[in-house]
C-alpha positions as semicolon CSV with decimal commas, in nm:
position;residue;x (nm);y (nm);z (nm)
1;M;14,051;-3,685;2,077
2;G;13,813;-3,679;2,371
3;D;13,756;-3,414;2,633
4;K;14,079;-3,404;2,831
5;S;13,907;-3,287;3,153
6;A;13,563;-3,435;3,136
7;G;13,480;-3,408;3,504
8;R;13,587;-3,345;3,860
9;A;13,649;-3,562;4,162
10;F;13,655;-3,479;4,531
11;I;13,877;-3,674;4,768
12;G;13,856;-3,680;5,147
13;S;14,161;-3,735;5,367
14;F;14,246;-3,748;5,737
15;T;14,414;-3,424;5,842
16;S;14,517;-3,587;6,173
17;A;14,728;-3,836;5,973
18;G;14,892;-3,584;5,739
19;G;14,612;-3,546;5,486
20;R;14,530;-3,213;5,322
21;G;14,158;-3,229;5,394
22;I;13,934;-3,213;5,087
23;I;14,112;-3,231;4,751
24;T;13,956;-3,126;4,420
25;A;14,088;-3,304;4,111
26;A;14,026;-3,279;3,739
27;V;13,939;-3,608;3,569
28;D;14,084;-3,677;3,224
29;G;13,803;-3,785;2,997
30;E;14,019;-4,026;2,798
31;T;14,233;-4,194;3,063
32;G;14,049;-4,131;3,390
33;A;14,367;-3,978;3,533
34;L;14,329;-3,741;3,828
35;T;14,511;-3,408;3,853
36;E;14,485;-3,214;4,177
37;T;14,363;-2,855;4,135
38;G;14,326;-2,746;4,497
39;A;14,250;-2,841;4,855
40;S;14,090;-2,716;5,177
41;D;14,163;-2,816;5,536
42;A;13,876;-2,608;5,677
43;V;13,721;-2,925;5,825
44;A;13,927;-3,164;6,033
45;D;13,933;-3,528;5,920
46;P;13,675;-3,503;5,637
47;S;13,651;-3,882;5,603
48;Y;13,341;-3,889;5,384
49;L;13,186;-3,648;5,133
50;A;12,852;-3,599;4,959
51;L;12,758;-3,372;4,670
52;A;12,422;-3,194;4,647
53;S;12,202;-3,271;4,348
54;G;12,277;-2,926;4,201
55;R;12,642;-3,034;4,214
56;T;12,772;-2,702;4,341
57;V;12,759;-2,767;4,718
58;L;12,982;-3,030;4,875
59;Y;12,932;-3,166;5,228
60;A;13,186;-3,332;5,454
61;V;13,170;-3,506;5,789
62;S;13,437;-3,420;6,042
63;E;13,524;-3,757;6,194
64;T;13,625;-3,618;6,531
65;A;13,515;-3,686;6,887
66;E;13,276;-3,390;6,886
67;G;13,147;-3,465;6,534
68;A;13,047;-3,200;6,280
69;V;12,965;-3,136;5,916
70;G;13,091;-2,864;5,686
71;A;12,962;-2,726;5,355
72;F;13,171;-2,605;5,061
73;E;13,119;-2,434;4,728
74;A;13,243;-2,696;4,484
75;D;13,244;-2,518;4,148
76;G;13,600;-2,384;4,162
77;P;13,951;-2,529;4,162
78;S;13,945;-2,554;4,543
79;P;13,657;-2,617;4,785
80;R;13,543;-2,290;4,950
81;P;13,381;-2,314;5,295
82;I;13,020;-2,199;5,335
83;G;12,959;-2,082;5,690
84;A;13,088;-2,255;6,001
85;R;13,101;-2,623;6,091
86;V;12,776;-2,751;6,241
87;P;12,775;-3,009;6,525
88;V;12,597;-3,335;6,451
89;C;12,523;-3,408;6,819
90;G;12,706;-3,738;6,782
91;A;13,063;-3,867;6,801
92;G;13,290;-3,980;6,520
93;P;13,065;-3,945;6,213
94;T;13,194;-4,173;5,936
95;H;12,938;-4,128;5,659
96;L;12,674;-3,886;5,534
97;A;12,411;-3,867;5,264
98;I;12,142;-3,632;5,136
99;A;11,782;-3,743;5,190
100;S;11,456;-3,547;5,159
101;G;11,638;-3,214;5,158
102;H;11,835;-3,297;5,473
103;L;12,183;-3,419;5,559
104;V;12,195;-3,746;5,750
105;T;12,512;-3,864;5,923
106;A;12,615;-4,203;6,061
107;N;12,793;-4,143;6,391
108;Y;13,019;-4,440;6,460
109;G;13,142;-4,335;6,803
110;S;12,801;-4,266;6,956
111;G;12,609;-4,524;6,753
112;S;12,351;-4,280;6,624
113;V;12,216;-4,115;6,310
114;S;12,170;-3,737;6,295
115;V;11,951;-3,524;6,069
116;L;12,046;-3,167;5,974
117;P;11,819;-2,944;5,763
118;V;11,979;-2,757;5,473
119;G;11,911;-2,388;5,411
120;A;11,836;-2,226;5,077
121;D;12,204;-2,143;5,026
122;G;12,301;-2,504;5,091
123;E;12,436;-2,435;5,439
124;P;12,340;-2,697;5,703
125;V;12,178;-2,578;6,024
126;A;12,140;-2,726;6,373
127;A;12,039;-3,091;6,395
128;S;11,664;-3,147;6,387
129;G;11,684;-3,497;6,525
130;V;11,912;-3,776;6,644
131;L;11,812;-4,141;6,632
132;Q;12,009;-4,342;6,888
133;H;12,080;-4,705;6,799
134;E;12,062;-4,972;7,069
135;G;12,221;-5,313;7,097
136;S;12,555;-5,495;7,086
137;G;12,727;-5,795;6,930
138;P;12,955;-6,084;7,027
139;H;13,290;-5,928;6,931
140;P;13,457;-5,837;7,264
141;D;13,615;-5,512;7,145
142;R;13,429;-5,387;6,840
143;Q;13,069;-5,467;6,935
144;R;13,022;-5,355;7,294
145;G;12,761;-5,108;7,173
146;P;12,611;-4,965;6,855
147;H;12,838;-4,824;6,585
148;A;12,648;-4,671;6,294
149;H;12,886;-4,682;5,999
150;Q;12,681;-4,583;5,693
151;V;12,353;-4,408;5,622
152;L;12,186;-4,372;5,281
153;P;11,846;-4,339;5,114
154;D;11,706;-4,632;4,919
155;P;11,666;-4,590;4,540
156;T;11,305;-4,469;4,577
157;G;11,398;-4,201;4,830
158;R;11,118;-4,321;5,057
159;W;11,341;-4,488;5,315
160;V;11,668;-4,416;5,494
161;L;11,886;-4,715;5,584
162;S;12,161;-4,719;5,846
163;V;12,420;-4,996;5,869
164;D;12,544;-5,069;6,222
165;L;12,868;-5,262;6,276
166;G;12,816;-5,290;6,650
167;T;12,469;-5,443;6,645
168;D;12,503;-5,666;6,336
169;S;12,196;-5,505;6,183
170;V;12,055;-5,264;5,927
171;R;11,780;-5,024;6,032
172;T;11,514;-4,895;5,796
173;C;11,385;-4,549;5,888
174;V;11,142;-4,283;5,771
175;L;11,254;-3,921;5,746
176;D;10,981;-3,660;5,781
177;P;11,077;-3,384;5,534
178;E;10,881;-3,122;5,729
179;S;10,999;-3,186;6,086
180;G;11,334;-3,343;6,007
181;E;11,254;-3,627;6,246
182;L;11,395;-3,973;6,175
183;T;11,179;-4,263;6,291
184;K;11,277;-4,630;6,299
185;H;11,052;-4,844;6,078
186;G;11,225;-5,180;6,114
187;E;11,554;-5,357;6,180
188;T;11,712;-5,646;5,992
189;A;11,938;-5,877;6,191
190;L;12,243;-6,017;6,016
191;R;12,459;-6,305;6,136
192;P;12,608;-6,221;6,478
193;G;12,971;-6,114;6,470
194;T;12,986;-6,024;6,101
195;G;13,005;-5,649;6,167
196;P;12,818;-5,497;5,869
197;R;12,986;-5,179;5,747
198;H;12,844;-5,061;5,411
199;L;12,574;-5,162;5,167
200;A;12,508;-5,089;4,802
201;F;12,186;-5,130;4,606
202;H;12,150;-5,313;4,278
203;P;12,061;-5,067;3,998
204;A;11,731;-5,251;3,945
205;G;11,640;-5,158;4,301
206;G;11,522;-5,493;4,434
207;H;11,841;-5,614;4,603
208;A;12,115;-5,483;4,829
209;Y;12,460;-5,615;4,914
210;V;12,594;-5,567;5,267
211;L;12,972;-5,581;5,312
212;N;13,083;-5,711;5,651
213;E;13,398;-5,580;5,820
214;L;13,454;-5,826;6,104
215;E;13,420;-6,130;5,878
216;P;13,522;-6,094;5,510
217;T;13,185;-6,173;5,357
218;L;12,912;-6,011;5,150
219;T;12,550;-6,062;5,256
220;V;12,308;-6,069;4,963
221;C;11,968;-5,924;5,054
222;R;11,630;-5,879;4,888
223;W;11,489;-5,527;4,923
224;D;11,114;-5,456;4,919
225;A;11,068;-5,082;4,871
226;D;10,691;-5,105;4,920
227;S;10,716;-5,246;5,271
228;G;11,063;-5,118;5,363
229;V;11,185;-5,471;5,443
230;L;11,542;-5,593;5,389
231;E;11,567;-5,974;5,378
232;P;11,907;-6,149;5,405
233;L;11,944;-6,439;5,161
234;E;12,301;-6,569;5,172
235;E;12,664;-6,483;5,248
236;T;12,953;-6,501;5,002
237;P;13,325;-6,472;5,088
238;V;13,516;-6,175;4,949
239;L;13,856;-6,341;5,000
240;P;13,992;-6,661;4,841
241;D;14,029;-6,974;5,050
242;G;14,349;-6,971;5,251
243;A;14,406;-6,596;5,231
244;A;14,670;-6,505;5,489
245;G;14,633;-6,260;5,774
246;P;14,337;-6,059;5,903
247;S;14,135;-5,857;5,657
248;Y;13,877;-5,585;5,717
249;P;13,650;-5,520;5,417
250;S;13,553;-5,155;5,380
251;A;13,363;-5,048;5,067
252;V;13,123;-5,212;4,822
253;V;13,020;-5,100;4,472
254;V;12,777;-5,250;4,218
255;S;12,838;-5,211;3,844
256;H;12,602;-4,995;3,642
257;D;12,484;-5,296;3,444
258;G;12,416;-5,495;3,762
259;R;12,643;-5,786;3,667
260;H;12,932;-5,735;3,910
261;V;13,008;-5,630;4,266
262;W;13,346;-5,501;4,388
263;A;13,459;-5,500;4,750
264;A;13,771;-5,348;4,905
265;N;13,972;-5,562;5,148
266;R;14,197;-5,381;5,393
267;G;14,482;-5,599;5,520
268;H;14,465;-5,827;5,217
269;D;14,497;-5,500;5,020
270;S;14,283;-5,623;4,737
271;I;13,968;-5,560;4,539
272;A;13,734;-5,858;4,526
273;V;13,545;-5,915;4,201
274;L;13,211;-6,091;4,236
275;A;12,971;-6,194;3,961
276;L;12,594;-6,174;4,007
277;D;12,355;-6,419;3,843
278;E;12,043;-6,316;3,653
279;T;11,829;-6,323;3,969
280;H;12,070;-6,081;4,143
281;E;12,050;-6,316;4,442
282;K;12,366;-6,523;4,387
283;A;12,711;-6,366;4,414
284;E;13,024;-6,562;4,326
285;L;13,380;-6,454;4,403
286;I;13,566;-6,457;4,069
287;T;13,905;-6,322;4,171
288;T;14,086;-6,058;4,373
289;V;14,332;-5,802;4,235
290;P;14,582;-5,580;4,422
291;C;14,432;-5,246;4,524
292;G;14,741;-5,055;4,408
293;G;14,840;-4,950;4,760
294;H;14,781;-5,025;5,127
295;W;14,457;-5,022;5,326
296;P;14,184;-4,942;5,068
297;R;13,923;-4,751;5,266
298;D;13,688;-4,660;4,982
299;L;13,594;-4,759;4,627
300;A;13,409;-4,548;4,372
301;L;13,295;-4,586;4,013
302;D;13,333;-4,291;3,779
303;P;13,009;-4,165;3,618
304;T;13,069;-4,373;3,305
305;G;13,099;-4,695;3,506
306;R;13,413;-4,787;3,312
307;R;13,667;-4,708;3,584
308;L;13,705;-4,793;3,949
309;Y;13,896;-4,579;4,200
310;A;14,044;-4,697;4,530
311;A;14,131;-4,459;4,814
312;N;14,430;-4,631;4,978
313;E;14,454;-4,471;5,320
314;R;14,786;-4,595;5,458
315;S;14,989;-4,581;5,136
316;G;14,847;-4,234;5,068
317;D;14,714;-4,258;4,715
318;V;14,408;-4,288;4,497
319;T;14,457;-4,558;4,233
320;W;14,234;-4,598;3,929
321;F;14,154;-4,906;3,725
322;D;14,006;-4,975;3,384
323;I;13,731;-5,237;3,412
324;D;13,697;-5,523;3,166
325;P;13,329;-5,491;3,065
326;E;13,286;-5,867;3,025
327;T;13,472;-6,008;3,325
328;G;13,446;-5,711;3,559
329;V;13,815;-5,747;3,645
330;P;13,989;-5,412;3,714
331;R;14,329;-5,339;3,559
332;R;14,547;-5,074;3,726
333;S;14,593;-4,763;3,512
334;G;14,744;-4,495;3,736
335;S;14,748;-4,322;4,074
336;L;14,757;-3,983;4,247
337;D;14,942;-3,916;4,572
338;V;14,685;-3,830;4,841
339;P;14,818;-3,871;5,197
340;A;14,568;-4,045;5,429
341;A;14,306;-4,078;5,152
342;S;13,962;-4,176;5,284
343;C;13,702;-4,147;5,005
344;V;13,640;-4,045;4,644
345;I;13,324;-3,902;4,486
346;F;13,256;-3,757;4,142
347;A;13,072;-3,452;4,015
């Protein structure tokens, strides 16, 4: 018998839509099943979470008009708030990451990226800088201005990348660890109207895969960490030919062995399975499988890389899948009720 509770997961949910905020769950080491152990609604609409490298402090964005982040002690059955919420000086933050000892947030509403230093106790303090994005795109409603949707460090930690749905571009930035200032280094234009939302790096570090929300495609890119240049190579569909109805892809994950990519499709309510060739520069759609619910907002691999978890926002659940190691095809294994689920991360 294996360890019946081999880890923990943290789940974000929209309190404005009936969610309970941040949920802590035990992860069964044999089956991957989640069991809720506690929750905290101390932060409104904690739509995305990040865990500090010490794995005892959890951070959450508050995706509200005023925009804020909160910190939590994460070593108990329920998240425990550390200090007060801290404004991000931006509207509607949708994503955050830890880079060079700072929190960085992607502020969708204001189209900006904020930097917040972190104190010795893990508590964030007032923003040290805000980088405002500029530009627009051809979509009449969604691209009237910039909409930063994701921000993350590259695998080397030297660069910070921000994905902007409104400007059809990815910005490469430098974060000064002393001043907390974020400076734009370059900007990569993607095809107009695609609406890039999230990207994920290949484990080898030389490629990245950008998932587009306004058109259901994946843009394969080459990444040069020496120069900080992201180069688009090709686009691949994440839906089969003839798929009915509108679909809005949301989250992208690359397998630990670098052979497969998974993408969540809201509307189509599916998980796309793509195979990568040996160059990592060709992605082929193999199949799609049902996401186990409705409106999959996020996907996450467990630390072993053997299971995939989908946060299905509108059906209110997190569904987990066992992954076939050869084909990469997920097979549904179970689910946990989580109203208005928005994201899943693992300790």
